[in-house]
N, C-alpha and C positions, 0 to 999 in steps of 0.2 A: 638717695639712700640704697645701696647695693643689696643684692639677696644675702650676703654673708652676714650683713648688719640688721637684717629685718627684726622687728620684734619677736616674731614668731620662733626665730633661731635662738633668740635671747632666753625664751623661756624653756627650749628643748634640752631636756638632761641629756640626750646624748650627742649633742652636738660638740665637737672636739674645739672648744673655745680657748683651752689653757695650753700654754707653753709648758715645757718640762720645767725650766725655772721657777715659773710662777706658780705651776702647781706643787713642785717641791716647796716653796715659800708657803703657800696656803697650808700645806699639811704639816709644816714645821720638820722637814725631813730633808734628804739630800737626792739629788739627781740619780745618785747611785743606788738608792732604795727603790727608787720607780724604775730604773733598769733592771733590778734584781726581780721585782715583782712581774715584770714584763716576761723576763726570761723563765721565770716559773710558770709563764702563762696564766697567771691569774686575771692580768688584763692585756689588751693589746691596743696600745695607742695607735690612732690614725696618724698619717704622715701628711706633712704640707707638701706642696708642689716642690719645694727645696729639699724634702725628706727629714724635717725636723718632727719630732714627735708632738701630738696635740692630744689632750685628755678632756673628756667631758666632766660634767659634774658627776655623772653617775659613776664612772671611773674613779673619780676624788673620793667618793663616798666608799669604795671598795678599798681603794688604797689606805684611806683612814681606817677602815677597820683591821686590815693587815698591819698597820703601824701599831695600832692598839695591843693587838695579840703579841707583835714581836717586843713592844716596850714591856710586856708583862714577863718576857722570857722565853716565848715560843719561838722555836726556829723558824725562819723565814719560809722553808718549804713546808712546814707543818701548819703555819699559819695560813698559807695558801690553800694547803688541803682542806683545812677546817672551813674556810669561807665558802669554797665549792661546795662542800657537804651542806652546809648551812643553807646555802642557796636552793640546793636540790630538795632539801628537807621542806623548805618554805613552799617550793612550786608543788612538791607532792600534796602537801596539805591544802593547797589552794585548789588543784584538781579533784581533790577528795571532797572539798567543801562543793564545789559545782556539782559533782556527782550526787552528793545528798539533796542539794536543793533541786535538781533536775528529776530525781526518784522519788522525792516527797519523803513519806514516812513509811515507804514499803520494804526499807532496807532490813538488815539483820537487827538492828537496834529497836525496830519496833516489834519484833517478837520477843524480845527480853522483858 
């Protein structure tokens, strides 16, 4: 078994396992849509040695969210911006939760 086919890689959400054609097929979209969200810098596919785009499962989930928004009538650029902002908000909430856990109940909410 080669390193590229090892079981740990199969479980890795960031491993670029999907070609553009397969990714488009899984998402029910076109390669042009994937290129467009790449141009909008929502996702940056890795390239194979031959220069072909490869997508990870994580990137496919992001692309699926973009497609969902576009299908509801959101322009692609706006959909990409919404997804970036959602991601930033989620990260900020995660960091805040870590600070609250690390600080215990001595924060401002304890005084209220």
